[in-house]
N, C-alpha and C positions, 0 to 999 in steps of 0.2 A: 453407450453413454459412459462417462467416466466413472471409475470405481471410487467410492467414498466409504469411510468407516464411521460408524456412529459411536460416540463416546458419551457415557453418562456423566453429567457434570457433578463433581464431588460436592459434598454438603457445604463446604466452605467456599464454593464458587457459585454465586447466585445471580439470577436476573431479578432485580427488584421491580416493583411496579411504579417507580418514580421516574420512568423514562430514561434510566441510566443502567448500564451494565456494570455491576460492582463485584469486586472480590472482597469477601468478608473473611478476615483471618480469625483463627482460634484466639482465645483471650491471651495466651502466652506469647503470641506472635507480635512482631513490631508493627506498629500502625503505619510505618513508612512505606509498606508494601501495598497500601490501599490504591486501587485503580478504579477509575470510572471514565467512560466516554459515551457520547450520545448514541442513542439508538432510535429507531423509528417505531418500535413495538413496545407499548407499555404493559402488555400482558405477561403473566408469569410463564416462564419457559423452563422445562426440566431436562431437555436434551439439546445437545449442540452437535451439528454435523461438521466434520472437519476432514480435510484430505490428509493422506499419509504424510509423514515428514519428508520433505523434499528440499532441494537446494534453495537457498534464499538469495535475494539480491542484496548486495552490500556495497556501501560507498567505499572509495579509496581510503586507506588507513590515514589516521590523523597524523599531523606533523610531529606530535609528541608521542614517543613510544610509551610513555608512562600512562597515557590516556587509553582506557580500555573501551570507552564508549564511542559510538559514531558521533562525530562533531560537525562534519561538513561534507558536501558533495560538490564536485566541480566537473564541468564538461559542457557539451553542446545541448541546447534545448530544442524541443519540438513543440510547436504551438498549434492548438486547436481551438475551436470556438465553444459555443454554448450547447448544452443538451446532447453531449456525446454519450450515446447509450451503449449498453453491453453488447449489442449486436454489432456495433461498429468496432468495439474493442476486440471482441473475439466472436465471429459469427457462429451460429449454432452448429454448422456442419463440421466444425473442428472440436466439438465437445466430446467426441468419441475418444480423443486422446486422453490417456491416463496420466495425470501429473506425478503419481508416485513412481512411474517408470522413467528413469533418467533420460532415455532417448526420446520418449514421447513428450516429456517436460520440455526438452530442448526444441522439439518441433512446435510445441504450443507457443513458445516464445517467438518463433519465426513468423507466426501468423498474427502477432499483436497489431492491432489497429488496421488490419487488412480490410476491414469493412468500411473504412472512411470513403466518402464519395470522391469522384474524380476532380472535384474542386481543390483537393489537396494534392498538388503535383509531386511533392516529395514523399516517398514511401518512408514509413517509420522504420521498417526493417527492409533492407534491399533484397530483391529476388535472389534466391540461392544462398542467402545468409541466414544464420540463426540468431545473431545478436544485432542489436541496434547500435548506431554510433551516437545516439542521443541519451544522455544520462538523466535528463530532467524533462518531464512533460508538463507544459504549461497550458491550462485550460480555462474556459469561461465558467458560466454558472451551470449548476445541476449536472456535474460530471458523473458518469457511471449510472445514469438512470436506466430504467428498463427492468430486466429480470434480476433475480437474486443470485445468479450463478457466481460461484467462487472463482471460476475460470478467468474472470475479467482481471482482477488484480494478479492472479497467478501468471497469466500470459504476459502482463507487463513486467513482472519480476523476472520471469524466465527469459525475457528478451534482453535483460541487462539494465533496464531502467531502475533507478534508485528511488526516485521521488516523483510525485505528481503535485503541482501547485495549481490549485483551482480557486475560482472565486467562491464556489460552493459545491457541495457534493450531494448526490443521492445518498441517504443515510445507510442503505444496505451496502453500497460500495465502500463507504468509509469503514463500516464494521468489518467487512470481509478483508479489507486491506490490513487492518489491525490484527484480526484473528489469524490470518495466514502469515503475517509478517513479511509479505512480499515487497511492498513499496510503502514509503512514507506519504500519507495523504495530507499534505499541508494546505492551509487556506491562506489566500492572499487578502490584504486589506482593500485592494482595488482590482481593477480589471487589467491584470498583467498581460492577458492575451492580446490586448490592444497596445501594450507598451513594448513587448518583445516580439522578435521574429524568429522563425525557424532558422537554426544555424548560429544564433547568438551564443557567445560563450558566457556561462553563468556560474556563480558559486552560491550555494545555499549554506548558511551558517545556522545550525540548529540552535545553539546556545544563545545566539543573539536574535534569533527569529527574524532573519533578514535574507533577502536575495540580492546579489550584486550582479548586474549585467555589465560585464567587462567590455562588451562591444559598444554599448551606448554610454558607458560611464555612469549609469544611474543605479541607485539603491532603492529597495522597496521593503517595507515592513511586512512580516508575515505573522499570522496568529500562532501563538505557542502551541506545540504539539502536546505538551502537558504529559499526563500520566500514560498516554498511549505510546509515547516514545520508547520506554523500556520494554514494552511488550513486543513492539516491532523489532527492536534491536535483538531481543532474545530469540526471535524466529517464529513468533506467533503466540497465541494465547496459551496453548498447552505447554509449549516450551518454557514460557515465562512461569507458568504454574509449577512446573517441575524445578526450574532454577531457584525459585523462592521457597520451595518446600511445601507448596500448597497441595500437591499430589506427589506420590512416590516417584522416584527416578527409576527408569527402566534398568 
């Protein structure tokens, strides 16, 4: 089984009982660093399990060198349907791979979505390859359902995918995507899985919260990523906490 490290959440990083994960800063800190995103567990939690720091998936650089934040993704899309579970994203037999090991992280990416049924003729990652040619994964409802394994978003990020655009998510997958910083879990306003086809060329503009399908010439609104965006861009929840001074920098 993969190796994980347990890290105690500092006092200024709390899980509230209001069904949100919240960062509460010391009184002297700027309130602009407040973060919240949905969770599926309303109960108080005092410990968070996270994988070691590993390479993260990043989008191509912005057209403006002055911009330091990720602003858009561009490339081919891969389309799946509803209820894609974690066993289809990364089957249990590959969970022995340790994401903190660079070689095994790369291997994990090569198995991303290998559990999809034969009804998907195109492989997300071609046999013998470690990276996918698809930058964006478009899905239907309840994407990432099943187990709580962090390996699911890690495998997608390791494969080179930058974002998932789904009609809705299993909340644990959404949380793991943000916590690991591997992929952007974006929500569509409608069923883009019925509007787009595998191989279409798309652009996601985060600031405008929209997806452009250059193959069909259509544009679609996305739900804003909100406060989760800076956490993913930083490389995950602990990297964000260090970057903003919530916990000491190593």
